One Martini backbone bead per residue (centre of mass of N, CA, C, O) as a GRO file, in nm:
protein
  398
    1MET     BB    1   5.511  24.085   7.825
    2ALA     BB    2   5.632  23.855   8.000
    3VAL     BB    3   5.465  23.630   7.870
    4ALA     BB    4   5.581  23.658   7.584
    5LYS     BB    5   5.877  23.600   7.653
    6LYS     BB    6   5.825  23.320   7.770
    7THR     BB    7   5.714  23.196   7.510
    8ILE     BB    8   5.967  23.236   7.336
    9TRP     BB    9   6.163  23.068   7.510
   10ILE     BB   10   6.006  22.799   7.484
   11SER     BB   11   6.029  22.781   7.178
   12ILE     BB   12   6.338  22.777   7.162
   13ALA     BB   13   6.378  22.524   7.337
   14LEU     BB   14   6.215  22.328   7.161
   15GLY     BB   15   6.380  22.366   6.904
   16ALA     BB   16   6.651  22.274   7.023
   17LEU     BB   17   6.556  21.993   7.103
   18LEU     BB   18   6.474  21.901   6.823
   19LEU     BB   19   6.754  21.941   6.691
   20ALA     BB   20   6.902  21.741   6.875
   21VAL     BB   21   6.746  21.493   6.796
   22ILE     BB   22   6.817  21.501   6.495
   23VAL     BB   23   7.122  21.491   6.523
   24VAL     BB   24   7.143  21.234   6.692
   25GLY     BB   25   6.993  21.058   6.484
   26SER     BB   26   7.200  21.109   6.251
   27LEU     BB   27   7.451  20.988   6.430
   28LYS     BB   28   7.339  20.718   6.433
   29ARG     BB   29   7.459  20.379   6.460
   30THR     BB   30   7.473  20.060   6.322
   31ARG     BB   31   7.548  19.757   6.411
   32ALA     BB   32   7.794  19.573   6.196
   33PRO     BB   33   7.879  19.279   6.118
   34TYR     BB   34   8.197  19.156   5.988
   35LEU     BB   35   8.384  19.048   5.689
   36VAL     BB   36   8.691  18.983   5.550
   37LEU     BB   37   8.769  18.940   5.231
   38GLY     BB   38   8.945  18.635   5.143
   39SER     BB   39   9.178  18.411   5.086
   40ARG     BB   40   9.082  18.063   5.101
   41GLU     BB   41   9.048  17.755   5.202
   42ALA     BB   42   8.868  17.524   4.984
   43VAL     BB   43   8.595  17.296   4.931
   44GLU     BB   44   8.432  17.045   4.769
   45THR     BB   45   8.092  16.926   4.822
   46VAL     BB   46   7.870  16.661   4.928
   47LEU     BB   47   7.535  16.636   5.020
   48ALA     BB   48   7.377  16.418   5.275
   49THR     BB   49   7.142  16.164   5.373
   50GLY     BB   50   7.093  15.907   5.639
   51ARG     BB   51   7.217  15.596   5.781
   52VAL     BB   52   7.286  15.362   6.011
   53VAL     BB   53   7.473  15.024   5.946
   54GLY     BB   54   7.594  14.893   6.174
   55GLU     BB   55   7.802  14.603   6.255
   56LYS     BB   56   7.844  14.350   6.504
   57THR     BB   57   7.758  14.115   6.319
   58ILE     BB   58   7.847  13.823   6.103
   59PRO     BB   59   7.736  13.626   5.853
   60LEU     BB   60   7.839  13.305   5.756
   61SER     BB   61   7.905  13.151   5.425
   62PHE     BB   62   7.878  12.966   5.161
   63ASN     BB   63   7.908  12.953   4.797
   64ARG     BB   64   7.809  12.647   4.836
   65ALA     BB   65   7.691  12.345   4.819
   66GLY     BB   66   7.712  12.111   5.107
   67ARG     BB   67   7.896  11.897   5.309
   68ILE     BB   68   8.008  11.880   5.624
   69THR     BB   69   8.339  11.751   5.742
   70ALA     BB   70   8.454  12.009   5.919
   71GLU     BB   71   8.552  12.147   6.239
   72LEU     BB   72   8.810  12.396   6.305
   73VAL     BB   73   8.629  12.544   6.527
   74LYS     BB   74   8.515  12.712   6.813
   75ASP     BB   75   8.328  12.854   7.023
   76GLY     BB   76   8.521  13.152   7.103
   77ASP     BB   77   8.721  13.178   6.892
   78ARG     BB   78   9.014  13.317   6.786
   79VAL     BB   79   9.087  13.466   6.464
   80MET     BB   80   9.229  13.486   6.154
   81ALA     BB   81   9.268  13.591   5.864
   82ASP     BB   82   9.187  13.314   5.653
   83GLN     BB   83   9.094  13.113   5.843
   84PRO     BB   84   8.980  12.807   5.890
   85LEU     BB   85   8.645  12.680   5.986
   86LEU     BB   86   8.519  12.511   5.737
   87ARG     BB   87   8.439  12.188   5.570
   88GLN     BB   88   8.384  12.044   5.264
   89GLU     BB   89   8.321  11.836   5.038
   90SER     BB   90   8.601  11.763   4.766
   91ALA     BB   91   8.646  11.531   4.553
   92VAL     BB   92   8.546  11.660   4.287
   93GLU     BB   93   8.734  11.912   4.291
   94GLU     BB   94   9.003  11.757   4.297
   95ALA     BB   95   8.966  11.606   4.027
   96VAL     BB   96   8.929  11.852   3.847
   97LEU     BB   97   9.201  11.983   3.916
   98ALA     BB   98   9.380  11.755   3.805
   99GLN     BB   99   9.268  11.771   3.515
  100ARG     BB  100   9.342  12.071   3.462
  101ARG     BB  101   9.646  12.033   3.489
  102THR     BB  102   9.679  11.840   3.257
  103SER     BB  103   9.561  12.015   3.034
  104LEU     BB  104   9.767  12.243   3.060
  105ALA     BB  105  10.020  12.081   3.003
  106ILE     BB  106   9.935  11.991   2.718
  107ALA     BB  107   9.890  12.276   2.594
  108ARG     BB  108  10.180  12.375   2.639
  109LEU     BB  109  10.326  12.152   2.480
  110ASN     BB  110  10.187  12.213   2.211
  111LEU     BB  111  10.282  12.504   2.187
  112GLU     BB  112  10.586  12.448   2.201
  113LYS     BB  113  10.599  12.255   1.957
  114LEU     BB  114  10.497  12.451   1.744
  115THR     BB  115  10.724  12.687   1.818
  116THR     BB  116  10.964  12.471   1.749
  117VAL     BB  117  10.967  12.198   1.601
  118ASP     BB  118  10.753  12.245   1.384
  119LEU     BB  119  10.869  12.509   1.274
  120ARG     BB  120  11.148  12.400   1.192
  121ASP     BB  121  11.048  12.176   1.000
  122LEU     BB  122  10.895  12.361   0.799
  123GLN     BB  123  11.130  12.546   0.726
  124GLN     BB  124  11.302  12.316   0.614
  125LYS     BB  125  11.095  12.218   0.401
  126VAL     BB  126  11.092  12.483   0.240
  127ARG     BB  127  11.388  12.487   0.166
  128GLN     BB  128  11.390  12.216   0.014
  129ALA     BB  129  11.164  12.284  -0.190
  130GLN     BB  130  11.310  12.528  -0.312
  131ALA     BB  131  11.555  12.371  -0.416
  132ALA     BB  132  11.401  12.168  -0.594
  133ALA     BB  133  11.258  12.381  -0.770
  134ASP     BB  134  11.513  12.516  -0.878
  135TYR     BB  135  11.628  12.263  -1.015
  136ALA     BB  136  11.383  12.189  -1.196
  137SER     BB  137  11.381  12.459  -1.351
  138GLY     BB  138  11.675  12.438  -1.466
  139TYR     BB  139  11.635  12.164  -1.609
  140PHE     BB  140  11.398  12.250  -1.791
  141ASN     BB  141  11.558  12.471  -1.946
  142ARG     BB  142  11.765  12.273  -2.071
  143GLN     BB  143  11.563  12.083  -2.213
  144SER     BB  144  11.443  12.302  -2.397
  145GLU     BB  145  11.703  12.354  -2.555
  146LEU     BB  146  11.752  12.062  -2.654
  147LEU     BB  147  11.483  12.030  -2.803
  148ALA     BB  148  11.540  12.263  -3.005
  149GLN     BB  149  11.804  12.085  -3.104
  150LYS     BB  150  11.732  11.780  -3.112
  151SER     BB  151  11.892  11.618  -2.853
  152ILE     BB  152  11.612  11.521  -2.746
  153PRO     BB  153  11.349  11.368  -2.650
  154GLN     BB  154  11.021  11.425  -2.569
  155ILE     BB  155  11.008  11.247  -2.311
  156GLN     BB  156  11.231  11.400  -2.152
  157PHE     BB  157  11.089  11.675  -2.145
  158ASP     BB  158  10.820  11.582  -2.005
  159GLN     BB  159  10.961  11.492  -1.742
  160ALA     BB  160  11.079  11.773  -1.666
  161LYS     BB  161  10.797  11.910  -1.647
  162ARG     BB  162  10.684  11.728  -1.422
  163ASP     BB  163  10.904  11.786  -1.212
  164LYS     BB  164  10.850  12.088  -1.189
  165ALA     BB  165  10.555  12.070  -1.096
  166LEU     BB  166  10.605  11.899  -0.841
  167ALA     BB  167  10.797  12.103  -0.697
  168GLU     BB  168  10.598  12.341  -0.684
  169ALA     BB  169  10.384  12.188  -0.521
  170ALA     BB  170  10.563  12.125  -0.276
  171LEU     BB  171  10.622  12.422  -0.208
  172ASP     BB  172  10.330  12.512  -0.163
  173SER     BB  173  10.267  12.309   0.064
  174ALA     BB  174  10.486  12.403   0.265
  175ALA     BB  175  10.399  12.702   0.281
  176ASN     BB  176  10.111  12.649   0.378
  177GLN     BB  177  10.189  12.504   0.641
  178LEU     BB  178  10.344  12.739   0.764
  179GLN     BB  179  10.113  12.946   0.757
  180SER     BB  180   9.913  12.778   0.926
  181LEU     BB  181  10.087  12.775   1.184
  182GLU     BB  182  10.114  13.095   1.223
  183THR     BB  183   9.786  13.173   1.176
  184THR     BB  184   9.640  12.911   1.334
  185LEU     BB  185   9.775  12.700   1.524
  186LYS     BB  186   9.919  12.886   1.723
  187PRO     BB  187   9.677  13.059   1.819
  188LEU     BB  188   9.502  12.812   1.905
  189ALA     BB  189   9.704  12.707   2.118
  190GLY     BB  190   9.698  12.963   2.287
  191LEU     BB  191   9.396  12.955   2.355
  192GLN     BB  192   9.400  12.672   2.491
  193ALA     BB  193   9.599  12.754   2.719
  194ALA     BB  194   9.423  12.984   2.833
  195GLN     BB  195   9.176  12.810   2.895
  196ALA     BB  196   9.322  12.617   3.086
  197GLU     BB  197   9.395  12.836   3.292
  198ASN     BB  198   9.102  12.915   3.360
  199ASP     BB  199   9.007  12.637   3.450
  200LEU     BB  200   9.211  12.611   3.681
  201ARG     BB  201   9.117  12.862   3.842
  202ARG     BB  202   8.828  12.762   3.884
  203ALA     BB  203   8.903  12.500   4.034
  204GLU     BB  204   9.049  12.645   4.269
  205ILE     BB  205   8.800  12.804   4.362
  206ASP     BB  206   8.616  12.564   4.415
  207LEU     BB  207   8.799  12.440   4.631
  208ARG     BB  208   8.809  12.686   4.820
  209ASP     BB  209   8.489  12.693   4.864
  210THR     BB  210   8.508  12.438   5.071
  211VAL     BB  211   8.627  12.675   5.249
  212LEU     BB  212   8.577  12.847   5.540
  213ARG     BB  213   8.671  13.181   5.605
  214ALA     BB  214   8.804  13.443   5.755
  215PRO     BB  215   8.766  13.780   5.678
  216PHE     BB  216   8.883  13.843   5.966
  217ASP     BB  217   8.968  13.937   6.247
  218GLY     BB  218   8.822  13.737   6.525
  219LEU     BB  219   8.504  13.597   6.641
  220VAL     BB  220   8.353  13.300   6.730
  221VAL     BB  221   8.028  13.266   6.841
  222GLU     BB  222   7.851  13.062   6.631
  223HIS     BB  223   7.713  12.765   6.531
  224ALA     BB  224   7.462  12.679   6.271
  225ALA     BB  225   7.650  12.438   6.180
  226HIS     BB  226   7.751  12.088   6.121
  227LYS     BB  227   7.877  11.801   6.105
  228GLY     BB  228   7.694  11.640   5.831
  229GLU     BB  229   7.568  11.880   5.710
  230PHE     BB  230   7.354  12.026   5.476
  231VAL     BB  231   7.431  12.310   5.273
  232THR     BB  232   7.369  12.613   5.143
  233SER     BB  233   7.395  12.880   4.978
  234ALA     BB  234   7.393  13.151   5.209
  235GLN     BB  235   7.397  12.988   5.462
  236LYS     BB  236   7.409  13.013   5.788
  237VAL     BB  237   7.700  12.888   5.998
  238ILE     BB  238   7.825  13.167   6.120
  239THR     BB  239   7.898  13.378   6.394
  240PHE     BB  240   8.064  13.701   6.356
  241ILE     BB  241   8.336  13.905   6.498
  242PRO     BB  242   8.513  14.160   6.450
  243ALA     BB  243   8.790  14.304   6.589
  244SER     BB  244   8.745  14.571   6.402
  245LEU     BB  245   8.514  14.769   6.425
  246ARG     BB  246   8.255  14.924   6.223
  247THR     BB  247   8.097  15.207   6.092
  248TYR     BB  248   7.810  15.261   5.892
  249VAL     BB  249   7.696  15.456   5.599
  250GLU     BB  250   7.390  15.542   5.427
  251VAL     BB  251   7.335  15.735   5.131
  252GLN     BB  252   7.149  15.972   4.939
  253VAL     BB  253   7.241  16.074   4.609
  254ASP     BB  254   7.246  16.277   4.367
  255GLU     BB  255   7.284  16.196   4.032
  256ALA     BB  256   7.457  16.463   3.962
  257SER     BB  257   7.712  16.345   4.158
  258LEU     BB  258   7.840  16.085   4.036
  259GLY     BB  259   8.108  16.210   3.887
  260ARG     BB  260   8.239  16.318   4.185
  261LEU     BB  261   8.275  16.033   4.284
  262ALA     BB  262   8.497  15.827   4.501
  263LEU     BB  263   8.692  15.610   4.624
  264GLY     BB  264   8.816  15.734   4.943
  265GLN     BB  265   8.673  15.972   5.012
  266LYS     BB  266   8.631  16.212   5.224
  267ALA     BB  267   8.438  16.246   5.538
  268SER     BB  268   8.149  16.380   5.726
  269VAL     BB  269   7.968  16.302   6.028
  270ALA     BB  270   7.635  16.383   6.148
  271SER     BB  271   7.438  16.399   6.453
  272PRO     BB  272   7.149  16.508   6.610
  273ALA     BB  273   7.229  16.362   6.889
  274PHE     BB  274   7.540  16.510   6.843
  275PRO     BB  275   7.613  16.810   6.866
  276GLY     BB  276   7.932  16.901   6.721
  277ARG     BB  277   7.988  16.613   6.613
  278ILE     BB  278   8.256  16.455   6.427
  279TYR     BB  279   8.281  16.185   6.178
  280PRO     BB  280   8.505  16.018   6.024
  281ALA     BB  281   8.526  15.928   5.669
  282ALA     BB  282   8.473  15.692   5.385
  283VAL     BB  283   8.443  15.583   5.073
  284GLU     BB  284   8.344  15.241   4.986
  285ARG     BB  285   8.062  15.258   4.817
  286ILE     BB  286   7.906  15.258   4.478
  287ALA     BB  287   7.639  15.252   4.321
  288SER     BB  288   7.526  15.121   3.989
  289ILE     BB  289   7.233  15.220   4.070
  290VAL     BB  290   6.950  15.413   3.993
  291ASP     BB  291   6.684  15.574   4.139
  292THR     BB  292   6.421  15.672   3.940
  293GLN     BB  293   6.216  15.782   4.146
  294ARG     BB  294   6.445  15.979   4.309
  295GLY     BB  295   6.733  16.038   4.178
  296THR     BB  296   6.924  15.822   4.323
  297PHE     BB  297   7.212  15.701   4.513
  298THR     BB  298   7.419  15.476   4.679
  299VAL     BB  299   7.629  15.542   4.968
  300ARG     BB  300   7.910  15.401   5.131
  301LEU     BB  301   8.041  15.449   5.460
  302MET     BB  302   8.343  15.448   5.658
  303LEU     BB  303   8.434  15.470   5.961
  304ASP     BB  304   8.721  15.497   6.159
  305ALA     BB  305   8.522  15.358   6.372
  306PHE     BB  306   8.368  15.242   6.645
  307HIS     BB  307   8.030  15.378   6.737
  308GLN     BB  308   7.814  15.310   6.984
  309GLU     BB  309   7.618  15.572   6.971
  310LEU     BB  310   7.558  15.474   6.676
  311LEU     BB  311   7.264  15.370   6.587
  312PRO     BB  312   7.091  15.173   6.413
  313GLU     BB  313   6.893  15.380   6.193
  314SER     BB  314   7.012  15.639   6.239
  315SER     BB  315   7.039  15.967   6.162
  316VAL     BB  316   7.232  16.145   5.908
  317SER     BB  317   7.492  16.369   5.800
  318VAL     BB  318   7.679  16.439   5.490
  319GLN     BB  319   8.029  16.528   5.394
  320ILE     BB  320   8.182  16.522   5.076
  321VAL     BB  321   8.497  16.531   4.944
  322VAL     BB  322   8.561  16.623   4.585
  323GLY     BB  323   8.739  16.902   4.606
  324GLN     BB  324   8.857  17.188   4.487
  325ALA     BB  325   8.798  17.508   4.479
  326LYS     BB  326   8.787  17.762   4.240
  327ALA     BB  327   8.748  17.963   4.444
  328SER     BB  328   8.920  18.207   4.659
  329LEU     BB  329   8.641  18.315   4.750
  330PHE     BB  330   8.437  18.307   5.056
  331LEU     BB  331   8.102  18.249   5.196
  332GLU     BB  332   7.860  18.262   5.410
  333GLN     BB  333   7.520  18.230   5.410
  334ARG     BB  334   7.454  18.470   5.622
  335PHE     BB  335   7.551  18.707   5.399
  336LEU     BB  336   7.307  18.640   5.223
  337ILE     BB  337   7.079  18.758   4.961
  338ARG     BB  338   6.769  18.632   4.838
  339GLU     BB  339   6.619  18.701   4.502
  340GLY     BB  340   6.555  18.449   4.372
  341SER     BB  341   6.830  18.427   4.147
  342SER     BB  342   6.943  18.644   4.325
  343VAL     BB  343   7.242  18.805   4.475
  344PHE     BB  344   7.318  18.970   4.792
  345VAL     BB  345   7.519  19.227   4.956
  346PHE     BB  346   7.679  19.383   5.230
  347THR     BB  347   7.885  19.673   5.242
  348ALA     BB  348   8.153  19.870   5.363
  349VAL     BB  349   8.114  20.234   5.286
  350GLY     BB  350   8.189  20.508   5.448
  351GLY     BB  351   7.990  20.415   5.697
  352ARG     BB  352   7.813  20.245   5.490
  353ALA     BB  353   7.564  20.061   5.348
  354ARG     BB  354   7.604  19.837   5.060
  355ARG     BB  355   7.436  19.715   4.794
  356VAL     BB  356   7.536  19.401   4.631
  357ALA     BB  357   7.594  19.227   4.358
  358ALA     BB  358   7.625  18.859   4.320
  359ARG     BB  359   7.832  18.571   4.233
  360VAL     BB  360   7.783  18.229   4.317
  361GLU     BB  361   7.911  17.915   4.468
  362ASP     BB  362   7.820  17.607   4.575
  363LEU     BB  363   8.019  17.418   4.828
  364GLY     BB  364   7.894  17.351   5.072
  365GLY     BB  365   7.829  17.377   5.409
  366GLY     BB  366   7.748  17.700   5.381
  367ARG     BB  367   7.933  17.762   5.124
  368PHE     BB  368   8.057  18.035   4.903
  369GLY     BB  369   8.175  18.115   4.601
  370VAL     BB  370   8.331  18.391   4.452
  371LEU     BB  371   8.289  18.532   4.116
  372GLU     BB  372   8.119  18.807   4.154
  373GLY     BB  373   8.124  19.163   4.295
  374LEU     BB  374   8.390  19.087   4.457
  375LYS     BB  375   8.675  19.149   4.681
  376ALA     BB  376   8.953  19.161   4.825
  377GLY     BB  377   8.879  19.340   5.143
  378ASP     BB  378   8.597  19.331   5.177
  379ARG     BB  379   8.324  19.436   5.384
  380VAL     BB  380   8.106  19.205   5.504
  381LEU     BB  381   7.770  19.203   5.599
  382LEU     BB  382   7.526  19.154   5.802
  383PRO     BB  383   7.184  19.197   5.701
  384ARG     BB  384   7.055  19.248   5.967
  385GLY     BB  385   6.870  19.553   5.953
  386LEU     BB  386   6.951  19.653   5.672
  387LYS     BB  387   7.021  19.934   5.456
  388ASP     BB  388   7.063  20.123   5.200
  389GLY     BB  389   7.285  20.373   5.342
  390ALA     BB  390   7.332  20.303   5.617
  391ARG     BB  391   7.450  20.378   5.915
  392ILE     BB  392   7.759  20.241   6.055
  393LYS     BB  393   7.915  20.000   6.297
  394PRO     BB  394   8.174  19.818   6.260
  395VAL     BB  395   8.201  19.467   6.353
  396PRO     BB  396   8.323  19.188   6.426
  397ALA     BB  397   8.254  18.874   6.344
  398VAL     BB  398   8.174  18.554   6.500
   0.00000   0.00000   0.00000
């Protein structure tokens, strides 16, 4: 009897322990880091990878072939932007420039004469011809009446008729000359003057190209050609270091982003060699040709300063800011669950995790704008280890 009672008490104790385990297990909550969804400032970006192409020295060259006649600086000289460095022979260019100036002066005088003196003379000629034609017409009408009355001989009437025809012909000729001046001669003279101006500018450029100038403030390192030598166009003649060095980056961007990029757009550059460090930059040049093999085009960015640690040809990643995001709510990529083309997130509802479908827009840089499925104030959970309906203990995400 005592043994039976002992067995009963053991069974009750085991049942109570099992019940306690079940209750405690049901009360256990999973820690779930969350983020409160709210309106935040966001930007649209284009992501790309590329390499550093920073230049420490720049080779300088003439735009034309010619013989060097003067060295205007020495190796080691510090120079200002646009300062002359070397000069080529320029007698031909100077003669052409003088001739172009003369041609322009003649073209302008011709245009001015056409639009003033010649125009006034022809207008006066038309007025005089019109007066003569009016007189001849009136005289002819009177002679016609007198001939009908047989008061004048036929020969006098015929003369009046010829005079009328001659006056009308003179009027037509004067009017045609005036029309030709206004519709043909004056526009042609204007085109000739414009062409003469273009020719003069070309001659000025040709003469200027006989002088090699410093592209920026900087230092002349070394002459690669000297006075008396004949050099070709694009042949290096001076090695030059800019005073304010810059580091450049070239990246390959998907051709679908071509319409979103513009010169001057701000960007940030990151190097895997220096984690956590961001280098400000701006778009300096956008290639006009797409690489059809890769479906990309080249974008050149200039960093805000020279960064010695970014070695040429080292790889970098770039984020270019192309505009403001359309969505007012956005999430980091770590909160999203992707299943094929669908996107889901977990939200905290009544102490439980709820799986919710959402539609998002990729803003670049690991951020996504929320378009549908969520609203401001929702607590969005990190999905790691969560199941739909699981009891959770929400804690702020770091």
